[in-house]
FIPANU-688538 format. One record per residue (C-alpha): x, y, z; residue in one letter. Coordinates in steps of 0.001 Angstrom, whole numbers, plus 524288, in hexadecimal, padded with zeros to 5 digits. Layout:
FIPANU-688538
[site [X Y Z] 'A'];
...
end
This chain:
FIPANU-688538
[site [54B1D 94EBA DED85] 'M'];
[site [5577A 94785 DEA94] 'E'];
[site [562CC 94EF6 DE37A] 'R'];
[site [57074 94B02 DE00F] 'I'];
[site [57A50 9563F DE287] 'I'];
[site [587A8 955B1 DDBAE] 'L'];
[site [59119 95D8F DE415] 'G'];
[site [59DEB 961E9 DDDDA] 'V'];
[site [5AA52 9679F DE3D6] 'D'];
[site [5B09A 96C5C DD740] 'P'];
[site [5BF3E 96C06 DD5F3] 'G'];
[site [5C99E 96C94 DCBDB] 'S'];
[site [5D1F9 961F0 DD1B4] 'T'];
[site [5C792 95A56 DD9DF] 'I'];
[site [5B919 95B13 DD87A] 'M'];
[site [5AFEB 95580 DE2C8] 'G'];
[site [5A26F 950E9 DDFF0] 'Y'];
[site [5973D 94AE7 DE7D1] 'C'];
[site [58987 9464C DE52B] 'L'];
[site [57FB5 94880 DEFAB] 'L'];
[site [571E5 94319 DEFB6] 'R'];
[site [5692A 94CBD DF628] 'S'];
[site [55BF0 948C0 DFB53] 'R'];
[site [554AB 9523E E03F0] 'G'];
[site [55E38 95573 E0ED9] 'K'];
[site [56633 94930 E0CFD] 'E'];
[site [572C9 94877 E04F7] 'A'];
[site [5799A 93C5F E0104] 'F'];
[site [58747 93BE2 DFA76] 'V'];
[site [585F2 93332 DEEAF] 'M'];
[site [59461 9346B DEA19] 'T'];
[site [59FA6 93DE6 DE9EB] 'S'];
[site [5ACF8 93E84 DE3F4] 'G'];
[site [5B7D7 94663 DDE8A] 'V'];
[site [5BDB3 948D1 DD115] 'L'];
[site [5CC6A 94A8E DD1A3] 'R'];
[site [5D023 95368 DC6B2] 'L'];
[site [5DED1 954AE DC91B] 'S'];
[site [5E14E 9494E DBF98] 'Q'];
[site [5DCF6 951CB DB4B5] 'Y'];
[site [5E75A 95AEE DB00D] 'G'];
[site [5DFA9 965EB DA910] 'E'];
[site [5D4CA 96DD3 DB05C] 'H'];
[site [5CBD3 96AE9 DA484] 'Y'];
[site [5CDF3 95C96 DA5E0] 'Q'];
[site [5C9C4 95E16 DB414] 'R'];
[site [5BD62 96545 DB05C] 'L'];
[site [5BA28 95A5C DA6DE] 'T'];
[site [5BC24 95014 DB18A] 'A'];
[site [5B2EC 95784 DB9FB] 'I'];
[site [5A89F 95868 DAF6E] 'F'];
[site [5A9A2 949B4 DAC71] 'H'];
[site [5A8F3 94559 DBA67] 'R'];
[site [59DC7 94DCB DBEAE] 'L'];
[site [59663 9498C DB235] 'N'];
[site [5988F 93B68 DB739] 'Q'];
[site [593B8 93ECA DC499] 'V'];
[site [587BE 94582 DBF57] 'V'];
[site [5844B 93A5E DB622] 'T'];
[site [585DF 9308E DC09A] 'E'];
[site [57F0B 93706 DCC07] 'Y'];
[site [57648 940AE DC51B] 'R'];
[site [576E5 94BFB DCF40] 'P'];
[site [56B91 9563E DCF8A] 'D'];
[site [5746B 961B9 DD2CA] 'E'];
[site [58218 96612 DD465] 'L'];
[site [5877C 96D21 DE0B3] 'A'];
[site [59542 9728F DDE29] 'I'];
[site [59E91 979E0 DE65C] 'E'];
[site [5A22F 98718 DE0A8] 'S'];
[site [5B054 98AD7 DDF47] 'P'];
[site [5B640 992BB DEA04] 'F'];
[site [5BF00 99E2D DE7A9] 'F'];
[site [5CD15 99A99 DE93D] 'G'];
[site [5D9BD 9A1A7 DE67F] 'K'];
[site [5DD1B 99A5F DDA0A] 'N'];
[site [5D56B 99F64 DCE9B] 'V'];
[site [5D990 993FF DC5D6] 'Q'];
[site [5D46F 98A15 DCF8B] 'S'];
[site [5C856 9911A DD13B] 'M'];
[site [5C5CB 990D0 DC2A4] 'L'];
[site [5C85F 9823E DC1DE] 'K'];
[site [5BF48 97F9C DCD6E] 'L'];
[site [5B524 987E4 DC69F] 'G'];
[site [5B68E 98030 DBA24] 'R'];
[site [5B54B 97343 DC153] 'A'];
[site [5A8BC 9784E DC841] 'Q'];
[site [5A38F 97CA9 DBB15] 'G'];
[site [5A591 96F07 DB4C4] 'V'];
[site [59E0F 96912 DC02A] 'A'];
[site [5933F 9731C DBEE3] 'I'];
[site [592AF 970DB DB026] 'T'];
[site [590B1 96210 DB253] 'V'];
[site [58529 964B5 DBB2E] 'A'];
[site [57F2D 96F01 DB261] 'L'];
[site [57FF3 96645 DA5E3] 'T'];
[site [577F1 95C3E DADC5] 'R'];
[site [56DFB 965D3 DB1C2] 'G'];
[site [571EF 965B5 DC04B] 'M'];
[site [57048 9720B DC8D9] 'P'];
[site [57D13 97716 DCE40] 'V'];
[site [57EEB 97DB9 DDBAD] 'Q'];
[site [58BEB 9839A DDF07] 'E'];
[site [59006 98596 DED34] 'Y'];
[site [59C29 98C7B DF2CC] 'S'];
[site [5A55B 98501 DFBC8] 'P'];
[site [5A1A9 98DEA E06D5] 'R'];
[site [5930B 98B1B E0476] 'K'];
[site [59563 97C51 E046F] 'I'];
[site [59D48 97D18 E10D8] 'K'];
[site [5929A 98504 E1773] 'Q'];
[site [587DF 97C29 E138F] 'V'];
[site [58EEF 96F6F E17B4] 'I'];
[site [596E5 9740A E2459] 'T'];
[site [58FCA 980CB E27DB] 'G'];
[site [59D19 98799 E25BC] 'N'];
[site [5A07F 98DB0 E18C0] 'G'];
[site [5AEE9 98D5D E1CB5] 'N'];
[site [5AF45 97EC9 E2012] 'A'];
[site [5BAA7 97660 E1B31] 'S'];
[site [5B88F 96BB5 E10A3] 'K'];
[site [5BB1C 96240 E1BB3] 'E'];
[site [5B090 9680E E23E5] 'Q'];
[site [5A6FC 966DD E18FB] 'V'];
[site [5AB17 95879 E1639] 'A'];
[site [5A842 9552F E24D0] 'K'];
[site [59A93 95A9E E244B] 'M'];
[site [595FB 95320 E1844] 'L'];
[site [59390 945F7 E1EB3] 'P'];
[site [58973 94C36 E27F4] 'S'];
[site [58258 952F7 E1CCD] 'L'];
[site [580EA 947F3 E133C] 'T'];
[site [580CD 93913 E1193] 'T'];
[site [58D63 93380 E0C5A] 'M'];
[site [5918D 925C3 E0A49] 'L'];
[site [59F43 929CA E08A7] 'N'];
[site [5A5F7 93632 E0C80] 'L'];
[site [5AC3A 93D93 E0134] 'P'];
[site [5BA95 93BA3 E00E2] 'E'];
[site [5BFD0 948DF DFCB8] 'T'];
[site [5BC6C 95691 DFFFA] 'L'];
[site [5B8BD 9591C DF236] 'D'];
[site [5ADDE 94EE5 DF373] 'E'];
[site [5A9B0 95487 E0086] 'T'];
[site [5A97D 9621F DFA07] 'D'];
[site [5A09A 95D0B DEF5A] 'A'];
[site [59800 95628 DF979] 'L'];
[site [59712 962F7 E0166] 'A'];
[site [5938B 96A1D DF54E] 'T'];
[site [5886A 96030 DF1DF] 'A'];
[site [58463 95F9B E0004] 'L'];
[site [583E1 96EEA E00F4] 'C'];
[site [57AA2 96EEE DF4FC] 'H'];
[site [57204 96450 DFB80] 'H'];
[site [570BC 96C96 E0816] 'I'];
[site [56E75 979A9 E00E5] 'E'];
[site [563BA 972C6 DF905] 'R'];
[site [55C97 96FCA E05F6] 'Q'];
[site [55B5A 97E1F E089B] 'R'];
[site [54E40 9848B E059C] 'P'];
[site [553F0 98CA3 DFA7E] 'L'];
[site [55D4C 9822F DF570] 'G'];
[site [56B4A 9850A DF17D] 'P'];
[site [56F1F 99341 DF149] 'R'];
[site [57A94 99905 DEA5F] 'R'];
[site [58669 9979F DF438] 'P'];
[site [58C9D 9A3FA DF8A4] 'R'];
[site [59B1A 9A4F9 DF641] 'A'];
end
């Protein structure tokens, strides 16, 4: 069965996204990109931009499901709140379109992609070409994070019990 997975690496300054066509054990990158949000002054303008861009992506590619990276706990509470809001907007876009949502911790994504939950972003990016078919390599780590999230979901769906709630 063929599915299209929208992978999102939420951010309040840069948001990465990737569309992955999943067919059996094969995965093919359809497109990926980033939304640069620093051009918008207010946080609410950034959230609006995320909403509109993801709506465009969903309208154009019609993904079946959303895989999104969950926020990690940082030292700055305000940054964490902004990141959570950005994630919430992405989830809202999916839910209003009837798409199931699966959230994965950064550690879970790294574990599934590299076998090491403490891998660096660069190590994750190096593994991606061996796990999927890509016409062009994503240009930024935000795109590769979104691809890794979608690919993690694709791999987890192959397991007999399907995706499980990631452990923090």
